Structures are given as C-alpha cells and as structure tokens.
N, C-alpha and C positions, 0 to 999 in steps of 0.2 A: 504494500500500500504506500502511496505517496501522499504526504501532507505538506502544505505550504503554510508556514506560520509567520505572521507579520511581526517585524521588529518595530516597536512603537517609536524608538529613537530615530531610526533611519527611514522609517516608512517603507522599507523593502521587505520582501518575503524570503524566508529561508526554507529550503527544501529539506524534508526529512523522509527517508525511505525506511520502511519497516517490513519485515517478513513475518507473517503470522502462519503458524503451523497448527493444524487441528488433528486430533486423534480421537477415535472412538472405539468401542468394543461391541461385540454382539449383544443384542438386547438380553439374551439369556444370562450373559455374564453379569450385567448390572443387577438383574433379578437375584442371582445367586449371592452377590456381594451384600445386597440389602437384607436378604434372609439370614445370611451368616452373622450379621451384626444386630439381629433382633427385630427387623421389620417384618410385618405381615400384611396380608391383603394387598399385595403388590399388583397394581393395574397399569398396563401400558397402553397408551393411545397415541394417535398420530395427527399431525397437521391441524391442531385446534379443533378436533372432532372427538367424538366418543368411540370412534372406530379403531380397530386394531391396526397396527402399522403394516404396510405392504412394502415390497422391495423399492418402489419408487417414492415412498414417503420422504419428505424433506426434513421433518422434525419428529422426534418422539418425546412424549411426556410420560413421566413415571410418577405415580401416586402410590404412597405406601403409608402404613400406620405403624407407629412405634409405641 
C-alpha cells in the first residue's frame, strides 16, 4: 500500500510504502482452537449473513460462548 502524508511545515507530501501480509487457517482449525480453550456453541457464518461459508465467501464470522 502506498500512502502520501502531508508535511505541514513544507506543505509537501511524503510517500510511504507498506506491505501488508495476511494469513488465515481452515475454519475447522479456528473451531478446534476455540473449543480447546473452553468455548462452546461455536457458529460460523459468512458475508454478513446467517448462512454457512462457501468456498467463494469473502469473510467468515465466528460466534462462540465462553
């Protein structure tokens, strides 16, 4: 990602480049971790719905009770 930040003294913009790396795990792994530390009633949904995730889902949401 590239950001341009204005320097208030010179009124010029300075460029900053950042690299963001994301990592995820299989949904089952998250569920196992949650259960291992005492969570129950683990429910996984996708894309701001109450539907189960599919391969093409962009986001998953995990709800669990401690």
